[in-house]
C-alpha positions in Angstrom: 88.6 83.3 94.5 90.4 82.9 97.4 89.4 84.0 101.0 92.1 86.4 100.9 91.2 87.9 97.4 87.6 88.4 98.0 88.4 89.9 101.9 90.5 92.5 99.4 87.6 92.9 97.1 89.1 91.7 93.8 86.4 90.9 91.1 86.7 88.8 88.1 85.9 90.6 84.9 87.1 87.9 82.3 89.6 84.7 82.0 90.5 83.2 78.6 93.6 80.8 77.9 96.4 83.2 78.6 94.8 86.0 80.0 92.8 87.4 83.0 91.0 90.4 83.8 90.5 91.6 87.5 89.1 94.9 89.0 89.0 96.3 92.2 87.2 99.1 93.8 89.1 101.2 96.2 88.1 101.7 99.9 89.4 103.3 102.7 90.6 99.7 104.0 93.0 99.4 100.9 94.8 102.8 102.1 98.5 103.2 103.8 99.1 105.7 106.5 99.4 108.5 103.9 95.9 107.7 102.6 97.3 106.2 99.4 96.7 102.9 98.4 99.3 100.3 100.0 101.6 98.4 97.8 101.0 95.2 99.1 97.0 95.7 97.9 98.8 96.8 94.3 100.6 93.5 94.2 97.9 91.6 95.3 95.9 92.4 92.5 98.8 91.9 90.0 99.9 88.4 91.8 96.1 87.2 91.5 95.4 87.9 87.8 99.1 86.9 86.6 98.0 83.8 88.4 95.1 83.3 87.2 96.2 83.9 83.5 99.4 81.1 84.3 96.9 78.8 85.8 94.9 78.8 82.4 97.3 77.7 80.4 97.9 74.5 82.9 96.8 70.8 82.1 94.0 69.9 84.6 96.6 68.0 86.7 98.4 70.9 87.1 98.7 73.9 89.6 100.8 76.9 90.1 102.7 79.3 92.2 104.4 82.4 92.3 108.2 82.0 91.7 109.1 85.4 91.6 107.6 88.9 90.6 109.1 91.9 89.8 107.0 95.1 90.0 107.5 99.2 89.2 104.9 101.5 90.9 104.4 104.1 88.7 101.5 106.3 89.9 99.9 106.8 93.8 96.3 105.8 94.0 93.8 107.4 96.5 90.5 105.9 95.3 88.1 105.1 92.3 89.0 101.4 90.3 91.8 99.6 89.2 91.3 97.5 86.3 94.4 94.8 86.1 95.4 92.6 83.3 97.9 89.1 83.5 98.7 87.9 80.2 101.1 85.0 79.7 104.2 85.6 77.9 105.9 82.1 77.4 104.8 78.8 79.0 107.7 76.4 79.2 107.7 72.9 80.7 108.7 74.1 84.4 107.5 77.6 84.4 105.1 80.6 83.2 106.4 83.8 82.4 103.3 86.2 82.9 103.3 90.0 82.4 101.0 92.4 84.2 99.3 95.8 84.0 97.1 97.9 86.2 95.2 100.9 85.0 93.3 103.6 86.1 91.6 106.1 84.0 94.0 105.8 81.2 97.3 106.1 83.5 99.4 103.3 84.3 99.5 102.4 87.9 101.9 99.4 88.0 103.8 97.0 85.6 104.8 93.7 86.6 106.5 90.5 85.1 106.4 87.5 87.3 107.1 83.9 86.9 105.0 80.9 88.1 106.0 77.3 88.6 103.9 74.5 86.9 103.3 72.1 89.5 
């Protein structure tokens, strides 16, 4: 975990080859000016889970970086806990494509598809 992800309060739940699950307990520090969780917090949760999933399929000498990410925000969050799962869809020789979802109480909060470089 980086200092940034620790600052946000992200917690690893599990990591296996090609998949990673993180959680986040929402606090007031995650809110925007309308008392909803800031979209950047949602993106950071997705990017972290998807990046860890991508990292899990790399060779020991490789690292990764986000190249692009498309997100659909489907539900506003005002509290509680979020669960995020990142799953590798395709691991190529130069990039890794990863799917991400955030869920809260059985409802989809956000869906993403990202591309990560193999460095």
